[in-house]
C-alpha positions in Angstrom: 23.1 179.0 103.7 25.6 182.0 104.5 24.7 180.3 108.4 25.8 177.1 107.5 29.0 177.4 105.9 30.0 179.8 109.4 28.6 176.6 111.6 30.8 174.5 109.3 33.9 176.5 109.3 33.3 176.6 113.3 33.4 173.0 113.6 36.2 172.4 111.6 38.5 174.8 112.8 39.8 172.6 115.5 40.7 170.0 112.8 42.8 172.7 110.7 44.5 174.0 113.6 45.8 170.4 114.5 48.1 168.0 113.0 46.3 165.9 110.4 47.8 162.9 110.0 48.6 161.1 106.4 47.6 158.4 104.8 50.3 156.4 105.4 50.3 157.1 109.1 46.6 156.2 109.5 46.9 153.1 108.0 50.0 152.2 109.8 48.2 153.0 113.1 45.3 150.5 111.7 47.7 147.8 111.2 49.1 148.2 114.7 45.9 148.4 116.4 43.4 145.9 114.7 40.4 147.2 116.1 39.3 149.4 113.6 37.5 151.2 116.4 40.9 152.9 117.3 41.5 153.2 114.0 42.0 157.3 115.1 45.7 159.2 115.7 47.9 161.8 115.8 51.3 163.0 115.8 51.9 161.5 118.5 50.2 158.0 118.4 51.0 157.3 114.8 54.2 156.3 113.3 55.3 158.3 109.9 57.5 157.3 107.1 60.9 156.0 107.9 63.4 159.2 107.3 66.4 159.3 104.6 70.1 158.0 106.6 71.7 161.3 107.2 75.4 161.5 106.2 78.0 159.6 107.5 80.2 161.8 110.3 83.7 162.2 110.8 86.0 159.2 111.4 87.5 158.9 114.6 91.6 159.3 115.3 93.5 155.8 114.6 93.8 153.9 117.9 97.0 153.3 119.9 99.7 151.3 117.8 99.7 147.8 119.5 103.5 146.2 120.8 106.1 144.6 118.6 106.1 141.0 118.2 108.6 138.7 119.4 111.6 138.4 116.3 110.5 136.1 114.0 113.2 133.0 112.2 113.5 135.7 109.2 116.2 137.1 111.3 118.3 134.0 111.2 116.8 132.8 107.9 120.3 132.4 106.7 121.3 130.0 109.5 118.4 128.1 108.9 119.2 127.7 105.5 122.7 126.7 106.3 121.7 124.0 108.5 119.2 122.6 106.2 121.4 122.7 103.5 124.4 120.2 106.1 121.3 118.3 106.8 120.2 117.6 103.2 124.2 117.2 102.3 124.1 114.7 104.9 121.4 112.6 104.3 122.2 112.4 100.4 125.8 111.0 101.5 124.0 108.4 103.4 121.8 107.6 100.6 124.4 107.1 98.4 126.5 105.0 100.2 123.5 102.9 100.3 122.6 103.2 96.5 126.2 103.3 95.3 126.3 99.2 97.2 123.3 98.0 95.8 124.6 99.7 92.2 128.0 97.3 92.6 128.0 94.8 90.2 130.2 92.6 92.5 133.2 92.4 90.7 134.5 92.2 94.6 132.8 89.0 95.2 134.9 86.1 93.8 131.1 84.6 93.5 129.7 86.6 91.2 133.1 87.2 89.1 135.7 84.6 89.2 139.2 85.4 88.9 139.1 84.1 85.7 137.3 86.6 84.4 139.5 89.7 85.5 142.5 89.8 83.6 145.3 92.4 82.2 147.9 93.3 79.9 150.7 92.6 82.2 151.6 92.2 86.2 154.2 92.9 88.0 154.9 89.8 89.5 153.0 86.6 90.6 152.0 88.4 93.8 150.3 91.3 91.9 147.7 89.3 89.7 144.8 91.0 87.7 142.2 89.4 90.3 143.7 90.9 93.3 142.6 94.7 91.7 139.0 94.1 93.2 137.5 97.1 95.3 138.0 97.2 99.2 140.6 94.4 98.4 142.6 93.8 101.7 143.6 90.3 101.5 147.5 90.0 102.0 147.7 86.0 102.8 150.1 83.6 101.0 152.4 86.7 100.1 150.0 88.5 97.7 149.7 92.1 97.2 145.4 93.1 97.4 145.6 95.2 94.3 146.7 94.9 90.5 150.1 96.5 89.4 151.2 96.6 86.3 154.4 94.9 84.7 155.5 98.4 83.4 154.2 102.0 83.9 153.4 102.9 80.2 150.2 103.9 78.3 148.9 100.5 76.8 148.8 98.7 80.2 145.2 97.9 80.9 143.0 95.5 83.3 139.6 93.8 82.1 136.9 92.8 83.4 134.7 89.9 81.5 131.0 89.8 82.8 130.5 86.7 80.2 127.7 88.1 78.1 126.5 91.6 77.1 125.5 93.8 80.1 124.0 97.3 81.0 127.0 99.3 83.1 127.0 102.8 83.6 130.4 103.9 85.5 133.0 102.7 87.6 134.6 102.7 91.1 138.7 102.8 91.5 141.3 102.7 94.5 144.6 103.1 95.2 147.5 100.7 96.4 146.2 100.2 100.3 149.3 99.7 101.6 151.7 102.3 99.5 151.3 105.9 97.6 150.9 104.5 94.3 147.6 104.8 92.5 146.5 105.7 88.8 145.4 109.5 88.3 143.5 109.1 85.4 142.1 106.5 82.4 140.4 105.8 79.7 137.9 103.1 79.4 137.4 100.7 76.2 134.2 98.0 76.0 133.1 95.6 73.3 131.3 92.3 72.8 134.8 90.9 71.5 138.1 92.0 72.3 139.3 92.4 69.1 136.7 95.0 68.3 136.6 97.5 71.2 135.9 101.0 71.4 136.1 104.0 73.4 133.9 105.8 75.9 133.9 109.3 74.2 132.6 112.8 75.3 131.6 115.7 72.8 133.5 113.7 69.9 136.7 113.0 71.9 138.0 110.5 74.1 136.5 110.7 77.6 139.6 110.6 80.1 138.2 109.9 83.8 139.7 111.2 86.8 141.3 108.9 88.9 142.5 109.0 92.9 144.7 111.2 95.1 145.2 108.5 97.8 145.3 105.2 99.1 141.5 104.3 100.0 138.9 106.7 98.8 136.7 105.2 96.1 136.4 107.6 93.5 133.0 107.2 91.3 133.0 108.0 87.5 129.4 107.7 85.9 129.5 107.3 82.4 128.3 109.6 79.9 125.8 107.0 78.7 125.1 103.9 79.5 127.4 101.0 77.5 126.6 97.4 76.7 129.4 95.0 76.7 130.8 92.3 77.7 134.4 93.3 78.1 135.2 96.4 79.9 139.1 97.8 80.3 140.3 100.6 82.3 143.5 101.9 80.3 145.6 104.4 83.0 147.2 107.6 81.3 148.7 109.0 84.4 149.9 107.7 87.5 151.7 108.5 90.7 154.6 106.0 91.5 153.3 102.8 89.6 150.1 102.0 87.9 148.7 100.1 90.8 144.6 99.9 91.1 141.2 98.4 92.3 138.0 98.6 90.5 134.3 98.1 90.8 131.8 98.9 88.2 128.4 100.4 88.5 125.2 98.5 87.5 123.5 100.2 84.3 120.1 100.3 85.9 121.7 102.9 88.4 122.7 105.4 86.0 121.5 109.1 86.6 121.5 108.0 90.3 125.0 108.7 91.3 
């Protein structure tokens, strides 16, 4: 028996001295080598279980900073904003002119508003009729003057348009005398469906005073605080330069808020 143990020890000694593969190493080798007869390996043949990932190494130094790019538009932002604002104002002015023309109620057009529909409290003489006081009027044929002029300069004089029926009105456009330095500088507006029951446009509980003209031909547009509905509408001059003289047009109620 002792002899048998010694023999086994001698036979197993080389294996003890060599590296014995683990089960994982053994079966990895079997999978890699389908043939079972080759299912023997040592540490040089069998691949062991993957080890844990090591600690991340230190990061390298930052790279060199790139070249500065071209100057952006931010450096010229104020200039760009000013250019855009100027362009917007120009477009707005062009649109306002177009919209204003569309919104006029055609008091200036005798085919729409006849001479009999335009009256006044008084006229300076025959050549200064109320119906000559139409916006843009320049017609001086027959000795007439292309504007309305009151007989006297006094508060209480008025210029009136009769639209024949109740109408929505949103504002008024005025001009001065086209051939002399005389014009209305401020005025009130009265309106109603009867000349015996007219009321003044008010704002904040008081009669609204509208700004008039400051030269011969510049159109001054005044939008009413709210749309009014009336058949008759009158301009009552409050202040003037030289003499009460003017030309007028009215704005469609549907255009209120657009101008």
